[in-house]
DOKOL-228249 format. One line per 5 residues: number of its first residue (from 0); their letters; for each residue z, x, y of N, C-alpha, C. Coordinates in Angstrom, 2 decimals, padded with zeros to 5 digits, always signed. Layout:
% DOKOL-228249
NUM	A	Z/X/Y/Z/X/Y/Z/X/Y ~ ... $
This chain:
% DOKOL-228249
0	MNGRR	-040.95/-020.94/+015.39/-042.12/-021.18/+014.57/-043.26/-020.34/+015.13 ~ -043.87/-019.55/+014.28/-044.95/-018.69/+014.75/-046.25/-019.50/+014.90 ~ -047.29/-018.86/+015.46/-048.54/-019.55/+015.74/-049.25/-020.06/+014.50 ~ -049.20/-019.31/+013.43/-049.88/-019.73/+012.19/-049.23/-020.98/+011.62 ~ -047.92/-021.01/+011.61/-047.20/-022.17/+011.06/-047.43/-023.40/+011.94 $
5	TGQVL	-047.47/-023.20/+013.25/-047.75/-024.31/+014.15/-049.13/-024.90/+013.88 ~ -050.10/-024.04/+013.64/-051.45/-024.50/+013.31/-051.47/-025.28/+012.00 ~ -050.70/-024.82/+011.02/-050.63/-025.53/+009.74/-050.02/-026.92/+009.90 ~ -048.98/-027.00/+010.71/-048.33/-028.30/+010.93/-049.28/-029.24/+011.67 ~ -049.98/-028.73/+012.68/-050.93/-029.57/+013.40/-052.08/-030.01/+012.51 $
10	LMLAG	-052.52/-029.14/+011.62/-053.56/-029.52/+010.66/-053.05/-030.59/+009.71 ~ -051.80/-030.47/+009.31/-051.21/-031.50/+008.44/-051.14/-032.85/+009.14 ~ -050.86/-032.85/+010.41/-050.65/-034.09/+011.16/-051.90/-034.61/+011.85 ~ -053.01/-033.91/+011.73/-054.23/-034.28/+012.46/-054.70/-035.69/+012.14 ~ -054.70/-036.07/+010.89/-055.13/-037.40/+010.50/-054.21/-038.49/+011.03 $
15	LIAWA	-052.92/-038.23/+011.01/-051.96/-039.20/+011.53/-052.07/-039.34/+013.05 ~ -052.31/-038.23/+013.72/-052.50/-038.27/+015.17/-053.77/-039.04/+015.50 ~ -054.84/-038.79/+014.76/-056.10/-039.51/+014.99/-055.94/-041.00/+014.75 ~ -055.22/-041.36/+013.70/-054.98/-042.77/+013.43/-054.17/-043.41/+014.55 ~ -053.16/-042.72/+015.05/-052.35/-043.25/+016.15/-053.19/-043.46/+017.40 $
20	VQFTV	-054.10/-042.54/+017.66/-055.00/-042.69/+018.81/-055.90/-043.91/+018.60 ~ -056.46/-044.05/+017.40/-057.32/-045.20/+017.11/-056.54/-046.50/+017.28 ~ -055.37/-046.57/+016.73/-054.53/-047.76/+016.81/-054.25/-048.12/+018.27 ~ -053.89/-047.13/+019.06/-053.57/-047.36/+020.46/-054.79/-047.83/+021.24 ~ -055.93/-047.18/+021.02/-057.15/-047.56/+021.74/-057.60/-048.96/+021.34 $
25	IYGVT	-057.66/-049.23/+020.04/-058.15/-050.53/+019.60/-057.29/-051.66/+020.15 ~ -056.00/-051.59/+019.94/-055.14/-052.69/+020.35/-054.81/-052.67/+021.83 ~ -054.77/-051.50/+022.43/-054.53/-051.43/+023.87/-055.69/-052.02/+024.66 ~ -056.90/-051.62/+024.31/-058.08/-052.14/+025.02/-058.27/-053.62/+024.72 ~ -058.13/-054.01/+023.46/-058.32/-055.41/+023.09/-057.32/-056.31/+023.80 $
30	STLCG	-056.06/-055.93/+023.82/-055.05/-056.77/+024.48/-055.26/-056.81/+025.99 ~ -055.67/-055.70/+026.57/-055.94/-055.68/+028.00/-057.12/-056.58/+028.35 ~ -058.21/-056.45/+027.57/-059.39/-057.28/+027.84/-059.10/-058.76/+027.61 ~ -058.35/-059.07/+026.56/-058.02/-060.48/+026.29/-057.08/-061.03/+027.37 ~ -056.15/-060.23/+027.81/-055.21/-060.66/+028.85/-055.89/-060.90/+030.19 $
35	RGWAD	-056.92/-060.14/+030.47/-057.65/-060.28/+031.74/-058.80/-061.29/+031.65 ~ -059.07/-061.77/+030.43/-060.17/-062.73/+030.26/-061.54/-062.08/+030.18 ~ -061.58/-060.81/+029.86/-062.85/-060.07/+029.81/-063.33/-059.81/+028.39 ~ -062.81/-060.50/+027.42/-063.15/-060.21/+026.01/-064.61/-060.49/+025.70 ~ -065.25/-061.37/+026.45/-066.65/-061.69/+026.20/-067.61/-060.82/+027.00 $
40	ATILG	-067.09/-059.86/+027.74/-067.93/-058.98/+028.55/-068.81/-058.12/+027.64 ~ -069.98/-057.77/+028.14/-070.91/-056.94/+027.37/-071.31/-055.71/+028.18 ~ -071.65/-054.68/+027.46/-072.21/-053.46/+028.04/-073.48/-053.16/+027.27 ~ -074.59/-053.15/+027.97/-075.91/-052.91/+027.36/-076.20/-053.89/+026.22 ~ -075.74/-055.10/+026.37/-076.00/-056.14/+025.38/-075.03/-056.17/+024.21 $
45	FGIVP	-074.08/-055.27/+024.17/-073.09/-055.25/+023.09/-071.73/-055.66/+023.65 ~ -070.97/-056.38/+022.85/-069.63/-056.78/+023.27/-068.75/-055.57/+023.49 ~ -067.94/-055.63/+024.54/-067.11/-054.48/+024.88/-066.02/-054.24/+023.85 ~ -065.46/-055.30/+023.28/-064.41/-055.13/+022.28/-064.97/-054.50/+021.00 ~ -066.08/-055.03/+020.42/-066.62/-054.37/+019.23/-067.08/-052.93/+019.48 $
50	MTILS	-067.61/-052.66/+020.67/-068.04/-051.28/+020.96/-066.84/-050.34/+021.07 ~ -065.76/-050.83/+021.62/-064.54/-050.02/+021.70/-064.00/-049.72/+020.32 ~ -063.97/-050.75/+019.48/-063.47/-050.57/+018.11/-064.36/-049.60/+017.35 ~ -065.66/-049.78/+017.45/-066.60/-048.91/+016.74/-066.51/-047.47/+017.22 ~ -066.48/-047.27/+018.52/-066.43/-045.90/+019.03/-065.10/-045.22/+018.69 $
55	ATLVT	-063.99/-045.94/+018.81/-062.70/-045.36/+018.45/-062.64/-045.01/+016.98 ~ -063.19/-045.89/+016.14/-063.19/-045.63/+014.70/-064.06/-044.43/+014.35 ~ -065.25/-044.35/+014.93/-066.15/-043.23/+014.63/-065.58/-041.89/+015.10 ~ -065.02/-041.87/+016.30/-064.48/-040.61/+016.83/-063.29/-040.13/+016.01 ~ -062.36/-041.04/+015.72/-061.18/-040.62/+014.97/-061.51/-040.31/+013.51 $
60	FAATA	-062.50/-041.03/+012.94/-062.93/-040.72/+011.58/-063.54/-039.33/+011.52 ~ -064.39/-039.01/+012.51/-065.02/-037.69/+012.54/-063.98/-036.58/+012.72 ~ -063.02/-036.80/+013.59/-061.98/-035.78/+013.81/-061.14/-035.57/+012.54 ~ -060.83/-036.65/+011.85/-060.04/-036.53/+010.62/-060.87/-035.90/+009.51 ~ -062.14/-036.22/+009.44/-063.01/-035.60/+008.43/-063.11/-034.09/+008.66 $
65	IALVW	-063.20/-033.68/+009.91/-063.24/-032.25/+010.22/-061.91/-031.59/+009.80 ~ -060.80/-032.25/+010.09/-059.50/-031.71/+009.68/-059.38/-031.63/+008.17 ~ -059.94/-032.61/+007.47/-059.90/-032.59/+006.00/-060.73/-031.44/+005.46 ~ -061.91/-031.25/+005.98/-062.77/-030.14/+005.53/-062.09/-028.81/+005.84 ~ -061.49/-028.70/+007.00/-060.81/-027.47/+007.38/-059.62/-027.20/+006.46 $
70	SIQSN	-058.88/-028.24/+006.11/-057.73/-028.03/+005.22/-058.17/-027.69/+003.80 ~ -059.29/-028.24/+003.36/-059.83/-027.87/+002.04/-060.28/-026.43/+002.05 ~ -060.95/-026.01/+003.11/-061.40/-024.62/+003.20/-060.23/-023.64/+003.28 ~ -059.18/-024.02/+003.98/-058.03/-023.11/+004.07/-057.29/-023.03/+002.74 ~ -057.45/-024.04/+001.89/-056.84/-024.02/+000.57/-057.59/-023.11/-000.39 $
75	RQPGE	-058.88/-022.89/-000.13/-059.73/-022.12/-001.06/-060.08/-020.75/-000.51 ~ -059.16/-020.06/+000.06/-059.46/-018.72/+000.57/-059.37/-017.73/-000.58 ~ -060.52/-017.23/-001.05/-060.53/-016.37/-002.23/-059.92/-014.99/-002.01 ~ -059.86/-014.53/-000.78/-059.37/-013.18/-000.52/-057.87/-013.03/-000.70 ~ -057.15/-014.11/-000.60/-055.69/-014.03/-000.67/-055.22/-014.27/-002.10 $
80	KSVAV	-054.67/-013.22/-002.71/-054.20/-013.35/-004.09/-052.76/-013.84/-004.14 ~ -051.95/-013.40/-003.20/-050.54/-013.80/-003.22/-050.28/-014.73/-002.02 ~ -050.51/-016.00/-002.23/-050.28/-016.98/-001.18/-048.86/-017.50/-001.34 ~ -048.16/-017.59/-000.22/-046.78/-018.06/-000.26/-046.74/-019.52/-000.73 ~ -045.67/-019.87/-001.39/-045.50/-021.23/-001.91/-045.52/-022.24/-000.76 $
85	TDRFM	-044.92/-021.89/+000.35/-044.89/-022.78/+001.50/-046.30/-023.04/+002.03 ~ -047.11/-021.98/+002.11/-048.48/-022.14/+002.60/-049.30/-023.02/+001.66 ~ -049.14/-022.82/+000.38/-049.87/-023.63/-000.60/-049.45/-025.10/-000.51 ~ -048.15/-025.33/-000.37/-047.64/-026.69/-000.24/-048.18/-027.36/+001.02 ~ -048.14/-026.66/+002.13/-048.63/-027.23/+003.39/-050.13/-027.50/+003.33 $
90	SHVAI	-050.85/-026.67/+002.64/-052.29/-026.89/+002.47/-052.56/-028.13/+001.65 ~ -051.83/-028.30/+000.57/-052.01/-029.49/-000.27/-051.60/-030.77/+000.46 ~ -050.51/-030.69/+001.22/-050.07/-031.86/+001.98/-051.10/-032.20/+003.07 ~ -051.68/-031.19/+003.70/-052.71/-031.44/+004.72/-053.90/-032.15/+004.12 ~ -054.32/-031.75/+002.93/-055.43/-032.42/+002.26/-055.08/-033.87/+001.95 $
95	LINGL	-053.89/-034.08/+001.43/-053.46/-035.43/+001.08/-053.36/-036.33/+002.32 ~ -052.69/-035.87/+003.36/-052.50/-036.69/+004.55/-053.84/-036.98/+005.23 ~ -054.68/-035.98/+005.37/-055.97/-036.20/+006.03/-056.88/-037.11/+005.21 ~ -056.84/-036.97/+003.89/-057.64/-037.86/+003.03/-057.18/-039.30/+003.13 ~ -055.88/-039.51/+003.08/-055.35/-040.87/+003.22/-055.58/-041.43/+004.61 $
100	SLIVI	-055.55/-040.57/+005.61/-055.80/-041.01/+006.98/-057.24/-041.49/+007.15 ~ -058.18/-040.88/+006.45/-059.57/-041.36/+006.50/-059.65/-042.80/+006.00 ~ -058.95/-043.09/+004.92/-058.95/-044.44/+004.36/-058.30/-045.42/+005.34 ~ -057.18/-045.02/+005.93/-056.47/-045.90/+006.86/-057.31/-046.17/+008.11 ~ -057.99/-045.16/+008.61/-058.82/-045.34/+009.79/-059.95/-046.32/+009.50 $
105	LWHGI	-060.61/-046.18/+008.37/-061.66/-047.13/+008.00/-061.10/-048.53/+007.81 ~ -060.00/-048.63/+007.11/-059.36/-049.92/+006.85/-058.99/-050.61/+008.16 ~ -058.45/-049.85/+009.06/-058.04/-050.40/+010.34/-059.24/-050.81/+011.18 ~ -060.29/-050.03/+011.18/-061.50/-050.37/+011.94/-062.18/-051.61/+011.39 ~ -062.24/-051.73/+010.09/-062.88/-052.89/+009.46/-062.06/-054.15/+009.75 $
110	AAFIL	-060.76/-054.06/+009.66/-059.90/-055.23/+009.92/-060.05/-055.70/+011.36 ~ -060.20/-054.79/+012.29/-060.37/-055.18/+013.69/-061.71/-055.87/+013.92 ~ -062.72/-055.56/+013.10/-064.00/-056.26/+013.20/-063.96/-057.63/+012.55 ~ -063.22/-057.78/+011.49/-063.18/-059.05/+010.74/-062.40/-060.11/+011.53 ~ -061.28/-059.73/+012.09/-060.43/-060.68/+012.79/-060.98/-060.93/+014.19 $
115	PACA	-060.83/-062.14/+014.70/-061.29/-062.41/+016.07/-060.46/-061.61/+017.08 ~ -061.11/-061.22/+018.16/-060.46/-060.34/+019.12/-059.28/-060.98/+019.84 ~ -059.43/-062.18/+020.28/-058.39/-062.83/+021.09/-057.82/-064.06/+020.41 ~ -057.55/-063.97/+019.15/-057.04/-065.15/+018.44/-055.55/-065.29/+018.60 $
């Protein structure tokens, strides 16, 4: 696989990778804090669990949004008249996956705020 194709595949998977990182951080930190009895701990007056969820959600949402914008821009390159079918397909799939990943990241972040941390 050449470098360009590797970049296309990574761009396609960027949203899924970001979601996996968010999932791991949210539930890994929450379960660790609940297991140690530190779920009520605060940092600068904010609960550590909600701050972890918020920061993980914002960082992964921003990374996925950047990947989505990048995939949209790579789909609209006006200079290329003869784009390979594979490149066009990978560009469309990257837009779809990154767009859906934005929704999943928000959905997952909101659900972690609604449900109690150590229930």
